[in-house]
N, C-alpha and C positions, 0 to 999 in steps of 0.2 A: 373643584367641588362638583357634586353631581349635577347641579343646575347648569353649569357650563357644558357638561358632556351631553346631557339628555334633554335640557330645556326645562327641567323641573326637579323638585326634591321629593323623594319618597319619605315615608314615616320614619324609617330608620335613620336617614340622614338628618332630618329635622331634630330628632331626639338626641343624636350624637352632638350636633352643633349647639343645642341648648345646654347640654351638660358641659360642653367645653367653655361656653360663655360664663356659666355659673362658676366653674372652677377658676376661670380667669379673674372674676370679680372677687373671689375669696383669697387670691394670692397676689394680686397686683395692687399697687398703691398709686395715688395721684400726687401731683405737685401740691395740691391743696392740703392733703393729709400730711405730707412731709413738712410743710410750712408750720402746721399746728404742732406736730410732734417736736420739730426743732425748737419751737418757741419754749416748750416745756423744759428742754435740756438747758437752754440759755437762761431760763427763769431761775433755775437752781442757783446759778452763780449770782444773778441779780438780787435774788432774795437774801442770799447769804451776806451780801454787802449792805443789807439794810432795807432793800426793796424799792428804793427810790426810782430805779430804772425798770421796774416791773411793767408799768403801763406802756412805755415805749416798746418793750420787747413783745408784748402781746398784740399791740396795735400794728406793729410791723408784720407780725405773723398773720394778722387778719388781712392786711393789704395784699400780701403775697398770695394768700389763699384765694383771694378774689380775682387774681390776674388770669381770668379765663372767662370768655363769654358764656360758657355753659354754667359756671358757678354764679355769675351775676344773674343769669336768667333764673336759676334755682332759688337764689336769695329773693328776687322779686316775686316769684311765685309763692314762697313761704310767707313773705310780708303780707301779700294779699289775702292769704288764708287766715292770718292772725289779725283780723281787722281791729277787734276791740283792744287787745293789749298794745297794738301799734298806735292806735289813736291816743290812748292814755299816755304812752311813752312820748309821743310827739307833743302833746299838750304840756307835759311836765318839762320837756326840753325848752319849749317856747316860754313857759313861765319862768324858768331859770334865767333865760336871756332877758326877759322883760324886767326882772328884778334889778337889773343893773341901772335902770332909770331912777331908782330911789335908794340905792345902796350908798352908804357913806364911804365905801372902799373906792379909792381913786385908781388903783392898779387892777386892770382887768385880767391879769395873768391866770388867777384861779378859775374865773368864769370861762375863759377861752379854753383852758385845759379840760374842764369838766364837760363842756359842750362838744369837744372833739373826742374825748376818751369814751364817754358813755355809749355812743353808737358804735364805735369801733370795737370796744370790749364786748359788746353784745354780738357783733358780727363774728368775733373770735370764738365765742362760745357756740354760736350756730355752726361755724365751720368745723367744729369738732365732730359733727355728725358724719363728716367725711363723704366721699364719693363711693367707696367700696368698703366691704367688711375688713379688708386688709388695712385700710386707712384707720378704721376705728380701733383695731387691735394694736396697731403701731402707736396710736395716740395714747391708749391706755398704758402700754408698756413705758412710754416716755414719761407719763405722769407718775407712775410708780418710781421710776428712776429719779425723777425730779425730787420726790419726797425723800428718798434715801440719800441722795447726794447733798441736798439742803441740810438734812439732819446731821450728817457727818461733818460738813463744813462748819455749820454754826456751832455744833457741839464742841468741836476741838477749839474753836475760837474762844469759847468760854473756859474750857478745862485748862488750856495752855496759856491763859491770860492774854488773849487778843493778838496772836502772832501776825495775822493778816493786816490788822490795823497798824501795828507798830512797824511792820515791814514797809508800809506805804507812807506813814506819817511820822514815824519815830516813836519813842517811848511816851506813854501817858504821863504828862508832867504835873497835872493838878486835878483838883476835884471836878472842875467844870468839864475837862476832857474825859474824865472817867464817867461822868453822867452821860456825856454824848455817846461814848462808845457802848455803854450799857443800853442806851436807847436804840442804837443801831442793831445790837444783838437781839433786843426785845422785838424789834420789827421782824427780824428773820424768824424768831420763834412764833410770832403771831401768824405769819404766812404758813409756816409748817403746821401749826395746829388746825388751820382751816383746811388745807389740802390733804391732811392726813386721812380723813374719813372716806373720801372717794377712793383713795388708794387701798384702804382696808377693804372696802367693798369689792374692788377689783380682784384682790387676792382671795377674798372670801368666796367669790364666784368660781375660782379655780379649784376649790375643794382641797381635801387633804390637809396638810399642815402649812400650806403656802402662806396663809395669813399671819402665821407666827413671826414671819420676817419683820412685820410692822411693829413688833415689840421693841425693835431697835430704835426707830424714830420716836416712838412714844416715850421710851426711857430718856432719849436725848432731849426731847422737848422739856421734860422735867428738869434735866441738867441745865438747859438754856434758861429756864425760868429762874433757877437758883443763881446763876452767874450774872444774869441781866437785871436781877431784882425786880422781875415782872411777874407778880403773883397771878395776873389774869391769864397767863399761859397755862398754869396748872388748872385754874378754874375752867378754862376752855376745854382742856383734855377731859376733865371730869364730866362736864355737861355734854361734850361730844360723845363720850362713851355711853352715857345714859340714853341720849337720843338715838344713837346707833342701835343699841340693844332693843329699845322700845319699838323703833320703827321696823326692825327686823321681824318682830312678832306681830305688830299691828300697823301695817304700812299706811292704809287709808286714814285711820284714826290719827296717826301721828302727823301726817301731812296737813290734815284739816286743823288739828290743834295748834300746830306750829304757825300756820298762816293766821289763824284767829288771834293767837297770842301776840304776834307781831303787830297786827292791826290795832288790837286793844291798847298795847303799849304806846304805839305811835300817837293815837288819838288822846290818850289819857296822860301823856308824859308831863305836861305842865302841872296838872293837879297832883300827880304823884310827887313831883318835886316839892310842891308846897307842903305836903304832908311830912316831909323830912324834918321839919322844925319840931315835931312832936316826939322825935327819938329821944329817950331819956339820956341825960348826961352820962350816967353810969355806963350805958351801952356805948355811947360815942367814944368814951375814953379808951375803950378796948380796941378801937380800930387803929390801923396804921395811919401815920400822918398823911400819906397821899390820899387815903379814902376820906379822912376828915375834911381835907381840902376840897375834895370832890363834892361832898355834901353841901358845902357852902357855895361852890361854883354853881351847882344845880339850882339852889334856891335863888341865887342872884340872877341866873338865867331866866327862871320862871317869872321873876319880878319884871324883867325887861320884856319878856314875851307879852305880859299883860298890857304893856304900853302900845304895842302894835300887833295885836293878835291876828288880824285878818291877812294882811299883806306881808308882815315880817319886816325886818330891817334891810333886806337885800342880801344877795349872795356875797359871802366873804366879809360881811360887816363885823363879824366877831373880832377880827384882828384889829379893829379900829377902836374898840372900847378900852381906853387906857386909864379910866378913872381908877384911882388908888383904892384898894380894899385890903384891910388887915386880916389875913387868914390865920387862924389859930395855929400855933406852933411853927408857922412858916414865915410870918411877917408880911410886910406890905407887898402886894402884887397888883397887876392889872385886874380889874373886876372880872373880866373873862380872859384867862390866860390862853391866848391863841385861839381856842375853841372850847365849847362846853364839856368836852370829854364824854359826850353822850349824843349819839346820832339823832335820836328822836327829838331831843331838846334843840339840837343844832338846826334841824329842819324847821321846827316851829319858830326859832329865833330869826332865821334868815329868809324863809319863804312863806311863813305864816300858815294859817289854816287852809288857804287855797292850795298851796303846795303840798302840805301834809295830806289833805284829802285826795289829791291825785296819786300820791305815793301809796296810800292805803288802798285805793281802788285798784291800782296796778298789782299790789300784793294779793288782793282778793281774786282777781282774774287769773293770775299766775298759779295761785293755790288750786283753783278749780281745774286748770289745765294740767297740773301735776297729778291730781287725783285721777283724771282720765287717762293720762299718757304714761304714768310712771309706776303707779301702785301695783301693777301686775308683776313687777319685778322687785321682789322683796329686798334683795341685797343692794340693788341700785338705789332703791328708796331709802334704805338705811344709810347709805353713803351720803345721799343728798341731805337728809334730815340731820345727820351727825355733823356734816360740814356747816350747815345752817346754824345749828346750835352753837358751835364754836365761834362762828362769825358774829353771832348776836352778842356773845359775851364781850368781845372786843368793841363792838358797836355800842354796848351799854356802858362801859366804864373806861374805855381807852382812847378811841380815835374819833376823828371828825368825819362829817359826811362827805367832804370833798377831797379827802386824801386818796389820790388816784392809785397809789401803790396798794392801799388797803382794799379799795374796791376791786382792784385787779385780782387779788387773791380769791375773792368771792366769785368773780366771773370765771377764773381758772378752775375752781372747784366745780362750777356748773358745767364747764366744758368737758371735764372728765366724766361727769355723770352722763352727759349727752352721748359721749363716745361709748360708754359702758352699757347703757340701758338695752335690754333685750327687746328686739323688734317684734311686733305682732302683725300677722297678716290682716290687712283691712283695718288696722288700728292706728292710733296716733302715738308717736313717740314723744320724748321730753323736749324736743326742739321747739 
């Protein structure tokens, strides 16, 4: 270098070195970026198998991404910058842990899992911001590949009558096994429907006709819905499509409306469940059996929430409610079959008003952060709101609050948006 030869750098040398460093950042990737990208490729296989190993895949990626003093320091710096959401997150984490002192659940497995997974999945999403632009580009490409691979694997599992399942476990012998394999396929379809919209945004940003490639996974998601008998997948695709198009045109408005709608539903969930008894019988008879059963589950849940509204029954208590209840067209079942099949009611039931208030406050703070940091990028905003819309469909009618694989799909979608969002000089990004 000129410094070694002459003891100093002239303007030309400084400019050339700066350009070289900028080019290096644009073309080289880090171990952290490779870990996140590799997790998305592995996640395609995990999700196709039903998603139960999604959380371990992403948390392993987060741990590998942090195996650097520089990344640990960067994480610490960003945590200090985000004081309010971090305080709310910590209070929620502590409240979940505290609820074990009054839960009727003897097995702490679910609580331990959620206390471990929540921070590590958050770190995984943060890690998708990468060290270099090459990291972010690689992560986005891996996310698109994940969606395509997952769609093809899960689609052919339905179309060809579960070849992977039968290869591993033998032919489906009875109705109970058929229901189980359909649930597995439905889980794959749910993960696909959530991850789909950040991938659409990524291809949308490339311009031209690239985004038409995503018609393949959209079509296969509908096929998966058909063969898994999971109508919520089609509903999630419809809601995700609407949210994507609306947020593409009105990014700030849709971010704010989405956040406020989630907060309102969280806080009003027990009252809304109580109103279900006023649905006319003529309307209720038109619903599928599974949805009729959900209407009763939600009303039963609201009645139990009313008994302990402030503190709730404790994390994972839903599984302990074994009182018999006769559900119309189904017969006798536990009064709460595993969980309430609605995340808002699940939170009210197990962590009470205190826990729900913390979640609502965290949603509000994150909504304001997204308005500041994301709404300048219309396509990334559309991907975020579309994925959130699909996620909320499943949270509303299908899954429980503590199902780590389901939470993982939401954090993975957030990770893709963080990698995708266009940076602003002097501004904040979605991290």
